[in-house]
KOLMIPA-510739 format. One line per 8 residues: number of its first residue (from 1); their letters; for each residue y, x, z of C-alpha. Coordinates in nm, 2 decimals. Layout:
! KOLMIPA-510739
NUM	A	Y X Z  ...
! end
This chain:
! KOLMIPA-510739
1	XXXXXXXX	8.25 9.30 12.77  8.38 9.63 12.90  8.35 9.77 13.25  8.59 10.05 13.35  8.70 10.10 12.99  8.35 10.14 12.84  8.31 9.91 12.54  8.05 9.70 12.36
9	XXXXXXXX	8.13 9.56 12.02  8.13 9.19 11.94  8.12 9.01 11.61  8.44 8.86 11.49  8.46 8.49 11.50  8.40 8.35 11.15  8.33 7.98 11.12  8.01 7.89 10.94
17	XXXXXXXX	8.21 7.68 10.69  8.40 7.99 10.58  8.09 8.21 10.52  7.83 8.21 10.25  7.52 8.42 10.21  7.56 8.68 9.93  7.27 8.63 9.69  7.12 8.85 9.43
25	XXXXXXXX	7.36 8.71 9.17  7.65 8.85 9.37  7.47 9.18 9.42  7.34 9.26 9.07  7.54 9.52 8.88  7.70 9.42 8.55  7.50 9.68 8.36  7.16 9.58 8.51
33	XXXXXXXX	7.20 9.81 8.81  7.23 9.68 9.16  7.52 9.72 9.39  7.46 9.59 9.74  7.76 9.51 9.96  7.74 9.69 10.30  8.00 9.55 10.54  8.17 9.79 10.78
41	XXXXXXXX	8.10 9.76 11.15  8.30 9.52 11.36  8.57 9.72 11.54  8.71 9.44 11.75  8.66 9.51 12.12  8.71 9.38 12.47  8.80 9.59 12.78  8.81 9.51 13.15
49	XXXXXXXX	9.00 9.71 13.42  8.92 9.58 13.77  9.17 9.82 13.93  9.46 9.62 13.78  9.27 9.30 13.73  9.33 9.31 13.35  9.13 9.23 13.04  9.23 9.34 12.69
57	XXXXXXXX	9.06 9.19 12.38  9.09 9.21 12.01  8.79 8.99 11.95  8.97 8.73 11.74  9.09 8.68 11.38  9.33 8.97 11.29  9.28 9.16 11.62  9.28 9.54 11.62
65	XXXXXXXX	9.22 9.74 11.94  8.93 9.97 11.95  8.99 10.19 12.26  9.19 10.17 12.59  9.25 10.44 12.85  9.40 10.37 13.19  9.64 10.65 13.28  9.80 10.49 13.59
73	XXXXXXXX	9.86 10.17 13.76  9.94 9.92 13.49  9.98 10.20 13.24  9.75 10.23 12.94  9.69 10.44 12.63  9.59 10.21 12.34  9.41 10.30 12.02  9.37 10.10 11.70
81	XXXXXXXX	9.10 10.15 11.44  9.18 10.27 11.09  9.07 10.04 10.81  8.69 10.06 10.78  8.68 10.29 11.08  8.34 10.45 11.17  8.22 10.45 10.81  8.24 10.67 10.50
89	XXXXXXXX	8.49 10.42 10.36  8.74 10.49 10.64  9.10 10.52 10.53  9.41 10.67 10.69  9.57 10.33 10.73  9.65 10.27 11.10  9.97 10.07 11.14  9.86 9.73 11.28
97	XXXXXXXX	9.77 9.62 11.63  9.70 9.28 11.77  9.54 9.21 12.11  9.52 8.96 12.40  9.58 9.01 12.77  9.43 8.81 13.06  9.49 8.87 13.43  9.77 9.04 13.59
105	XXXXXXXX	9.97 8.74 13.70  10.32 8.61 13.62  10.59 8.88 13.65  10.34 9.17 13.61  10.49 9.45 13.39  10.24 9.66 13.19  10.33 9.98 13.00  10.15 10.05 12.68
113	XXXXXXXX	10.14 10.36 12.47  9.98 10.32 12.13  9.86 10.66 12.04  9.82 10.79 11.69  9.97 10.51 11.48  10.03 10.61 11.12  10.38 10.74 11.07  10.61 10.47 10.95
121	XXXXXXXX	10.99 10.44 10.96  10.97 10.07 11.05  10.90 10.17 11.41  11.24 10.34 11.43  11.46 10.04 11.32  11.50 9.90 11.66  11.14 9.79 11.65  10.96 9.62 11.94
129	XXXXXXXX	10.63 9.44 11.93  10.60 9.06 11.93  10.45 8.85 12.21  10.32 8.49 12.24  10.17 8.30 12.53  9.89 8.05 12.47  9.92 7.78 12.57  10.29 7.74 12.65
137	XXXXXXXX	10.48 7.96 12.40  10.26 8.00 12.09  10.55 8.13 11.87  10.57 8.51 11.86  10.90 8.66 11.96  11.02 9.02 11.98  10.98 9.19 12.32  11.32 9.25 12.47
145	XXXXXXXX	11.43 9.61 12.54  11.35 9.92 12.35  11.04 10.10 12.24  11.00 10.48 12.27  10.89 10.63 11.95  10.76 10.99 11.93  10.67 11.15 11.60  10.36 11.37 11.58
153	XXXXXXXX	10.27 11.65 11.34  9.90 11.59 11.39  9.68 11.29 11.46  9.57 11.29 11.82  9.21 11.23 11.90  9.07 10.88 11.98  8.84 10.90 12.29  8.49 10.82 12.18
161	XXXXXXXX	8.57 10.82 11.81  8.59 11.18 11.68  8.60 11.06 11.32  8.94 10.90 11.35  9.13 11.18 11.19  9.36 11.21 10.89  9.13 11.25 10.59  9.22 11.50 10.32
169	XXXXXXXX	9.36 11.34 10.00  9.14 11.35 9.69  9.17 11.18 9.36  8.91 10.92 9.29  8.66 11.03 9.04  8.50 10.68 9.01  8.48 10.34 9.17  8.19 10.45 9.37
177	XXXXXXXX	8.36 10.75 9.52  8.62 10.61 9.75  8.84 10.88 9.89  9.07 10.83 10.19  9.36 10.61 10.09  9.66 10.61 10.32  9.84 10.36 10.10  10.17 10.40 9.93
185	XXXXXXXX	10.33 10.47 10.26  10.15 10.81 10.25  10.09 10.83 9.88  10.44 10.78 9.76  10.63 10.87 10.07  10.84 10.56 10.07  10.64 10.29 10.23  10.60 10.09 9.91
193	XXXXXXXX	10.33 9.84 9.89  10.27 9.92 9.53  10.25 10.29 9.54  10.59 10.87 8.26  10.72 10.86 7.95  11.03 11.07 7.89  11.33 10.91 8.05  11.68 11.06 8.09
201	XXXXXXXX	11.79 11.03 8.45  12.16 11.08 8.53  12.27 11.08 8.89  12.62 11.12 9.04  12.47 11.20 9.38  12.51 11.57 9.45  12.42 11.56 9.82  12.14 11.79 9.92
209	XXXXXXXX	11.81 11.61 9.95  11.67 11.59 10.30  11.37 11.79 10.38  11.06 11.58 10.37  10.93 11.48 10.71  10.61 11.65 10.82  10.52 11.39 11.09  10.19 11.21 11.01
217	XXXXXXXX	10.15 10.99 11.33  10.35 10.83 11.61  10.31 10.73 11.97  10.48 10.40 12.05  10.55 10.31 12.42  10.68 9.98 12.53  10.66 9.73 12.83  10.53 9.38 12.84
225	XXXXXXXX	10.62 9.14 13.12  10.36 8.87 13.17  10.51 8.52 13.19  10.20 8.31 13.25  9.92 8.32 13.51  9.59 8.39 13.34  9.33 8.45 13.61  9.07 8.70 13.52
233	XXXXXXXX	8.77 8.47 13.55  8.48 8.42 13.31  8.53 8.13 13.07  8.33 7.95 12.81  8.65 7.86 12.63  8.81 8.08 12.36  9.11 8.29 12.42  9.43 8.08 12.42
241	XXXXXXXX	9.26 7.76 12.52  9.43 7.57 12.80  9.14 7.66 13.02  9.16 8.03 12.91  9.53 8.12 12.88  9.62 8.46 12.73  9.92 8.67 12.63  9.90 8.80 12.27
249	XXXXXXXX	10.08 9.12 12.16  10.11 9.23 11.80  10.30 9.50 11.61  10.47 9.23 11.40  10.46 8.86 11.35  10.10 8.77 11.27  9.97 8.52 11.02  9.59 8.51 11.04
257	XXXXXXXX	9.32 8.37 10.81  9.26 8.09 11.07  9.63 8.00 11.06  9.62 7.97 10.69  9.31 7.74 10.69  9.48 7.52 10.96  9.79 7.50 10.75  9.60 7.41 10.43
265	XXXXXXXX	9.45 7.12 10.62  9.79 7.01 10.74  9.94 7.03 10.39  9.66 6.82 10.25  9.72 6.56 10.52  10.09 6.57 10.46  10.05 6.51 10.08  9.76 6.27 10.05
273	XXXXXXXX	9.71 6.13 10.39  9.38 6.30 10.44  9.22 6.16 10.12  9.06 6.37 9.85  9.36 6.51 9.67  9.46 6.50 9.31  9.36 6.16 9.17  9.60 5.94 8.97
281	XXXXXXXX	9.53 5.64 9.21  9.62 5.84 9.52  9.94 5.96 9.36  10.05 5.60 9.28  9.96 5.50 9.64  10.17 5.77 9.79  10.49 5.73 9.59  10.81 5.78 9.78
289	XXXXXXXX	11.10 5.54 9.68  11.35 5.83 9.69  11.14 6.05 9.46  10.91 5.82 9.25  10.70 6.11 9.11  10.60 6.21 9.47  10.39 6.52 9.53  10.07 6.66 9.38
297	XXXXXXXX	9.86 6.90 9.60  9.52 7.03 9.49  9.31 7.28 9.68  9.03 7.49 9.53  8.84 7.81 9.63  8.95 8.07 9.38  8.67 8.30 9.48  8.47 8.42 9.78
305	XXXXXXXX	8.56 8.75 9.95  8.29 9.01 10.01  8.25 8.88 10.36  8.22 8.53 10.23  8.56 8.40 10.33  8.77 8.17 10.11  9.03 8.31 9.87  9.22 7.98 9.84
313	XXXXXXXX	9.40 7.85 9.53  9.67 7.58 9.57  9.82 7.37 9.29  10.15 7.20 9.38  10.36 6.99 9.14  10.43 6.61 9.10  10.29 6.34 8.87  10.55 6.40 8.60
321	XXXXXXXX	10.36 6.48 8.28  10.02 6.42 8.44  9.73 6.37 8.21  9.39 6.23 8.28  9.23 6.54 8.14  9.14 6.82 8.38  9.24 7.18 8.35  8.98 7.42 8.21
329	XXXXXXXX	8.80 7.69 8.41  8.94 8.04 8.38  8.78 8.36 8.27  8.42 8.32 8.16  8.40 7.97 8.31  8.35 8.12 8.65  8.69 8.08 8.81  8.78 7.91 9.03
337	XXXXXXXX	8.46 7.95 9.23  8.45 7.60 9.39  8.51 7.42 9.06  8.27 7.64 8.87  8.01 7.55 9.13  8.09 7.18 9.11  8.21 7.16 9.47  8.57 7.06 9.36
345	XXXXXXXX	8.74 6.92 9.06  8.99 7.11 8.86  9.35 6.98 8.88  9.49 6.76 8.62  9.66 6.89 8.31  10.04 6.85 8.29  10.25 6.81 7.97  10.59 6.97 7.93
353	XXXXXXXX	10.58 7.19 8.25  10.59 7.56 8.29  10.37 7.74 8.54  10.47 7.97 8.83  10.21 8.19 8.99  10.27 8.32 9.35  10.03 8.55 9.53  10.04 8.72 9.88
361	XXXXXXXX	9.87 8.93 10.14  9.67 9.17 9.92  9.75 9.42 10.20  9.64 9.26 10.53  9.89 9.43 10.76  10.18 9.30 10.55  10.23 8.97 10.75  10.58 8.91 10.62
369	XXXXXXXX	10.43 8.83 10.28  10.24 8.54 10.43  10.56 8.41 10.60  10.74 8.44 10.27  10.47 8.24 10.11  10.46 7.99 10.39  10.83 7.93 10.34  10.78 7.87 9.96
377	XXXXXXXX	10.50 7.62 10.02  10.69 7.43 10.30  10.99 7.40 10.07  10.79 7.28 9.77  10.64 7.01 9.99  10.98 6.91 10.13  11.03 6.54 10.06  11.40 6.51 10.13
385	XXXXXXXX	11.55 6.81 9.94  11.64 6.72 9.58  11.58 7.09 9.48  11.22 7.07 9.59  11.18 6.75 9.39  11.33 6.93 9.09  11.08 7.22 9.13  10.78 6.98 9.14
393	XXXXXXXX	10.91 6.78 8.85  10.97 7.09 8.62  10.69 7.33 8.72  10.33 7.36 8.82  10.29 7.61 9.10  9.96 7.81 9.13  9.95 7.97 9.47  9.70 8.23 9.61
401	XXXXXXXX	9.83 8.26 9.97  9.58 8.52 10.09  9.42 8.77 9.85  9.24 8.98 10.11  9.12 8.75 10.39  8.85 8.99 10.50  9.11 9.26 10.57  9.33 9.01 10.75
409	XXXXXXXX	9.04 8.88 10.98  8.92 9.23 11.06  9.27 9.35 11.15  9.31 9.60 10.87  9.64 9.75 10.77  9.60 9.78 10.40  9.24 9.79 10.26  8.96 9.55 10.21
417	XXXXXXXX	8.61 9.60 10.36  8.52 9.86 10.10  8.83 10.07 10.19  8.99 9.97 9.86  9.35 9.90 9.79  9.31 9.58 9.59  9.65 9.61 9.43  9.52 9.90 9.23
425	XXXXXXXX	9.24 9.70 9.08  9.41 9.48 8.82  9.36 9.69 8.51  8.98 9.64 8.50  8.86 9.46 8.82  8.49 9.42 8.89  8.40 9.06 8.96  8.14 9.17 9.22
433	XXXXXXXX	8.34 9.43 9.40  8.70 9.30 9.35  8.65 8.92 9.33  9.01 8.83 9.41  9.19 9.06 9.15  8.93 8.96 8.89  8.99 8.59 8.95  9.37 8.62 8.97
441	XXXXXXXX	9.38 8.82 8.65  9.15 8.56 8.48  9.39 8.29 8.59  9.70 8.48 8.47  9.55 8.55 8.13  9.46 8.19 8.09  9.80 8.05 8.19  9.99 8.30 7.98
449	XXXXXXXX	9.77 8.25 7.67  10.03 8.00 7.55  10.36 8.17 7.49  10.63 8.06 7.72  10.40 7.86 7.95  10.42 8.11 8.24  10.77 8.12 8.37  10.75 8.34 8.68
457	XXXXXXXX	10.51 8.56 8.87  10.58 8.70 9.22  10.34 8.91 9.43  10.45 8.92 9.79  10.44 9.23 10.01  10.60 9.40 10.31  10.75 9.75 10.32  10.67 9.99 10.60
465	XXXXXXXX	10.96 10.23 10.56  11.26 10.06 10.40  11.49 9.80 10.54  11.57 9.48 10.37  11.41 9.25 10.12  11.41 9.35 9.75  11.22 9.34 9.42  11.02 9.58 9.23
473	XXXXXXXX	11.05 9.48 8.87  10.96 9.63 8.53  11.15 9.85 8.29  11.21 9.70 7.95  11.46 9.67 7.66  11.81 9.59 7.76  11.82 9.21 7.67  11.50 9.14 7.85
481	XXXXXXXX	11.60 9.36 8.14  11.92 9.16 8.18  11.72 8.84 8.21  11.49 9.00 8.47  11.79 9.12 8.67  11.95 8.78 8.63  11.68 8.61 8.83  11.70 8.88 9.10
489	XXXXXXXX	12.07 8.84 9.13  12.03 8.46 9.15  11.80 8.51 9.45  12.07 8.71 9.62  12.32 8.44 9.56  12.08 8.18 9.72  11.98 8.37 10.04  12.18 8.62 10.25
497	XXXXXXXX	11.87 8.83 10.32  11.78 8.95 9.97  11.93 9.29 9.88  11.97 9.30 9.51  12.10 9.66 9.51  11.79 9.79 9.69  11.56 9.66 9.41  11.40 9.89 9.16
505	XXXXXXXX	11.34 9.83 8.79  11.27 10.18 8.69  11.00 10.31 8.46  10.91 10.58 8.72  10.84 10.30 8.97  10.60 10.14 8.72  10.39 10.45 8.64  10.41 10.68 8.94
513	XXXXXXXX	10.07 10.81 9.06  9.99 10.89 9.42  9.77 11.15 9.58  9.46 10.94 9.53  9.52 10.93 9.16  9.59 10.55 9.16  9.90 10.45 8.97  10.13 10.16 9.02
521	XXXXXXXX	10.06 10.06 8.66  9.73 9.91 8.79  9.92 9.67 9.02  9.94 9.30 8.94  10.31 9.28 8.83  10.28 9.58 8.60  9.95 9.49 8.45  10.07 9.13 8.38
529	XXXXXXXX	10.39 9.27 8.21  10.19 9.51 8.00  9.94 9.25 7.89  10.18 8.96 7.83  10.53 9.09 7.82  10.63 8.84 8.09  10.99 8.93 8.17  10.99 8.76 8.52
537	XXXXXXXX	10.71 8.95 8.68  10.79 9.09 9.02  10.67 9.24 9.35  10.89 9.13 9.64  10.90 9.37 9.94  11.01 9.26 10.28  11.08 9.49 10.58  10.87 9.41 10.89
545	XXXXXXXX	11.18 9.45 11.11  11.53 9.42 10.97  11.76 9.45 10.67  12.07 9.66 10.59  12.33 9.39 10.57  12.37 9.02 10.47  12.50 8.89 10.13  12.79 8.65 10.11
553	XXXXXXXX	12.63 8.31 10.04  12.83 8.00 9.96  12.76 7.71 10.19  12.62 7.38 10.07  12.70 7.04 10.21  12.55 6.71 10.09  12.39 6.40 10.25  12.05 6.56 10.21
561	XXXXXXXX	12.12 6.94 10.24  12.33 7.13 10.48  12.34 7.51 10.45  12.62 7.71 10.62  12.83 7.98 10.45  12.73 8.34 10.52  13.01 8.60 10.51  12.92 8.94 10.38
569	XXXXXXXX	12.91 9.20 10.65  12.77 8.96 10.91  12.54 9.14 11.15  12.19 9.13 11.01  11.94 8.98 11.26  11.59 9.11 11.33  11.35 8.94 11.08  11.15 8.65 11.20
577	XXXXXXXX	10.93 8.38 11.03  11.25 8.16 10.99  11.42 8.44 10.80  11.12 8.49 10.57  11.11 8.11 10.51  11.48 8.12 10.40  11.40 8.40 10.15  11.10 8.19 10.02
585	XXXXXXXX	11.33 7.90 9.96  11.58 8.13 9.79  11.31 8.25 9.55  11.25 7.89 9.44  11.61 7.78 9.42  11.70 8.08 9.21  11.44 7.96 8.96  11.62 7.63 8.92
593	XXXXXXXX	11.95 7.81 8.86  11.78 8.04 8.61  11.65 7.74 8.41  11.95 7.52 8.46  11.76 7.26 8.66  11.93 7.28 8.99  12.06 6.94 9.11  12.25 7.11 9.40
601	XXXXXXXX	12.35 7.45 9.28  12.60 7.67 9.46  12.68 7.86 9.14  12.98 7.64 9.05  13.13 7.74 9.39  13.10 8.11 9.31  13.31 8.35 9.10  13.04 8.33 8.83
609	XXXXXXXX	13.05 7.94 8.79  12.71 7.94 8.62  12.41 8.15 8.53  12.58 8.26 8.21  12.86 8.40 8.42  12.62 8.59 8.63  12.45 8.73 8.32  12.78 8.84 8.17
617	XXXXXXXX	12.89 9.01 8.49  12.56 9.20 8.51  12.58 9.31 8.14  12.94 9.44 8.18  12.85 9.63 8.50  12.55 9.80 8.35  12.74 9.89 8.03  13.01 10.04 8.24
625	XXXXXXXX	12.75 10.25 8.43  12.60 10.36 8.11  12.94 10.45 7.96  13.02 10.66 8.28  12.70 10.85 8.22  12.78 10.90 7.85  13.11 11.05 7.97  12.93 11.28 8.22
633	XXXXXXXX	12.69 11.40 7.95  12.99 11.48 7.72  13.19 11.65 7.99  12.90 11.87 8.10  12.80 11.98 7.75  13.14 12.05 7.58  13.41 11.87 7.77  13.61 12.17 7.86
641	XXXXXXXX	13.62 12.29 7.50  13.72 11.95 7.38  14.01 11.93 7.62  14.13 12.27 7.52  14.09 12.20 7.15  14.27 11.87 7.15  14.56 11.89 7.39  14.75 11.60 7.23
649	XXXXXXXX	14.46 11.35 7.25  14.39 11.14 7.55  14.16 11.32 7.79  13.89 11.06 7.79  13.89 11.04 7.41  13.89 11.41 7.38  13.59 11.45 7.60  13.39 11.16 7.44
657	XXXXXXXX	13.46 11.29 7.09  13.24 11.59 7.18  12.94 11.36 7.21  12.74 11.32 6.90  12.53 11.02 6.83  12.22 11.23 6.83  12.30 11.33 7.19  12.26 10.97 7.31
665	XXXXXXXX	11.91 10.90 7.45  11.74 10.57 7.37  11.63 10.54 7.73  11.82 10.60 8.05  11.76 10.55 8.42  12.05 10.46 8.64  11.96 10.56 9.00  12.29 10.52 9.19
673	XXXXXXXX	12.48 10.25 9.02  12.75 10.05 9.20  12.61 9.71 9.30  12.30 9.72 9.08  11.94 9.83 9.14  11.77 10.14 9.01  11.71 10.05 8.64  11.55 10.21 8.34
681	XXXXXXXX	11.71 10.07 8.02  11.57 10.09 7.67  11.75 10.04 7.34  12.08 10.20 7.43  12.21 10.24 7.08  12.20 9.86 7.03  12.30 9.77 7.38  12.61 10.00 7.40
689	XXXXXXXX	12.72 10.18 7.08  12.95 10.48 7.14  13.26 10.31 7.02  13.21 10.02 7.27  13.14 10.28 7.54  13.48 10.44 7.48  13.65 10.10 7.49  13.49 10.02 7.82
697	XXXXXXXX	13.60 10.35 7.97  13.95 10.29 7.85  13.97 9.95 8.02  13.80 10.06 8.34  13.94 10.26 8.63  13.74 10.57 8.70  13.52 10.52 9.00  13.30 10.83 9.01
705	XXXXXXXX	13.30 11.19 8.90  13.37 11.35 8.67  13.63 11.10 8.55  13.78 11.07 8.90  13.81 11.44 8.93  13.96 11.47 8.58  14.24 11.21 8.65  14.31 11.31 9.01
713	XXXXXXXX	14.34 11.69 8.96  14.49 11.69 8.61  14.38 11.86 8.29  14.52 12.20 8.38  14.31 12.22 8.70  14.00 12.10 8.51  14.03 12.33 8.21  14.18 12.62 8.41
721	XXXXXXXX	14.37 12.74 8.10  14.74 12.81 8.14  14.83 12.70 7.79  14.70 12.35 7.81  14.94 12.06 7.84  14.87 11.89 8.18  15.08 11.58 8.18  14.89 11.38 7.92
729	XXXXXXXX	14.89 11.00 7.97  14.54 10.87 8.05  14.43 10.54 7.90  14.19 10.50 8.18  14.41 10.59 8.47  14.47 10.32 8.74  14.81 10.16 8.70  14.85 10.25 8.34
737	XXXXXXXX	14.87 9.98 8.08  14.56 9.92 7.86  14.57 10.01 7.49  14.44 9.75 7.25  14.08 9.78 7.16  14.15 9.82 6.79  14.38 10.12 6.85  14.13 10.29 7.08
745	XXXXXXXX	13.85 10.23 6.83  14.06 10.39 6.56  14.12 10.69 6.78  13.75 10.73 6.84  13.66 10.70 6.47  13.91 10.97 6.38  13.70 11.23 6.56  13.46 11.39 6.32
753	XXXX	13.21 11.45 6.60  13.23 11.10 6.74  13.09 10.91 6.45  12.79 10.70 6.53
! end
């Protein structure tokens, strides 16, 4: 309890059933040495201000509020703790707050200024915090009005905590030397949750790059109007109890460790009526006449966190293909933890089904990832939607809904209790220090050991700086890349909130290295691709606040499913759990479209008609983008000379004839393509030979420079030579009839420098 703003710390509430003592076996080093886990101090506090009759508390699961200053009547400066604050493991991550209010009375307006929050663009996208009242209105909603956001060039001091400063960046020499890690938001400068070989990058964007912002912190000011009476009296009941009402305020929609545990219990009850899950007898007892194979739900503890919390593993499918044999343990026979210890059985084996692995919440402040996952699980367990039944019938879903429960419970933004970014530990995770990445990697290796068994992997995140929801995928050879892009495009067709064009499948995004020396190639999606070659391995990033625009989505209408049409250009709403749930459903429905299993597909109602039509459209669009870049390369190297040398030849053919086959790179990155993500494509010579590139250009209107400049200004203006004929007919000009492919190909082959 705090008197007049002076604090005393209190332990976070951790149920006994969720904690285990860490014995010597968990402490012993792998090479005979000994590593002893030393948890950081609890930074969750409680404050009382008698002047205003108010109490502020962060003493609950996911709370973060370490200091409060009263600066006037009902006006307060609020301070959060960085991850692992007050320790040598302290990081620069300071973007999450979550606290409760008691006292004040209904109608009371309190002004809060959160001082020294880590700089993030999400706070500038019409952001306001979320509020819930317990009991009464337990669902968090955005505070109406506007927040005042002030960028700061330096981190202001936190009263009583002189060590809360921006730490200098340093590359990590070893696992034992943990430098300050501000996360990809600071490392990469783009807010990525994940944050090279020679690659040709061609961009048509000639605009001057904006000067990089120097701000490192922010002050956020907003008002909260209390809507419940919560008398400031002592209570033996926990916050939020009917006898201890409270108003909760958070930076964005929370999803705590406690919430997950409660939901797992509810899902168990929903699927097996409270019985022990996963037996053949129970499945037969719970069959539904509409869907005879029903639902199969199995819960294990994948591993224990450093603080002893559960890292849960859920298996969801149906009884189709079920065998009496149980699945084997992963890794060295030590994963999952609960089954290795004999506390739970392994799930049954299933014949003829592919596996899907979904993970979330490796970064504790990224609550949207949990809401995405929640939407996936709720849809998988839907008993009335035939698409959910098809998913359960065709696939086995292995789900890790919360990778970093310690960080979540302690109110961290990004790191675990060792100050570590766990999404940089998948290359060679240590079982003792990084139990979740170690266990997930063991599971992924086991599932993917049989070729073709693993169909899809998605790691769910949130983005602190970008708007929208999008994928980070992997760079690969053209045929595989098209398949990877196909799934992403199918997601956009099935939910209006997924922004296909904002995605990134570049090689640079796979291998970039931040200021700490940690590269994205150690993230889960890149590590899995490098080890297994899995085409459909993704990170999904979701804004905390809002998107750029909505996709056009065809409506569905059936006796069991009713989904309205969404018209492109519709105003994008602020994101909420229901929006994230829609995206989660879209991720799963897109998988059915990809595999051709969707009993209620919207593809026949689109211009593409089916998945093959989507694939063909993507291939043509990417080939056109590559051909445009071939033209730019030719034009910039010897285009003027070619135009002057061959005045009687079509301008496009003349320019392209100057390009030699040796000039064509095998790898190219497209950074500003029309309607497609950033992509790095390998195997260009096979994917788009030069003669095919010429044909594509001949049958495509010029949409970007230099072709648009060439046709709009005329050859005389481009070459600036008085003796060059300027009225030549362009095979690529809009409104001009197309020449047959054979004739054009012959024109190309006549050029001595154009042979390929």
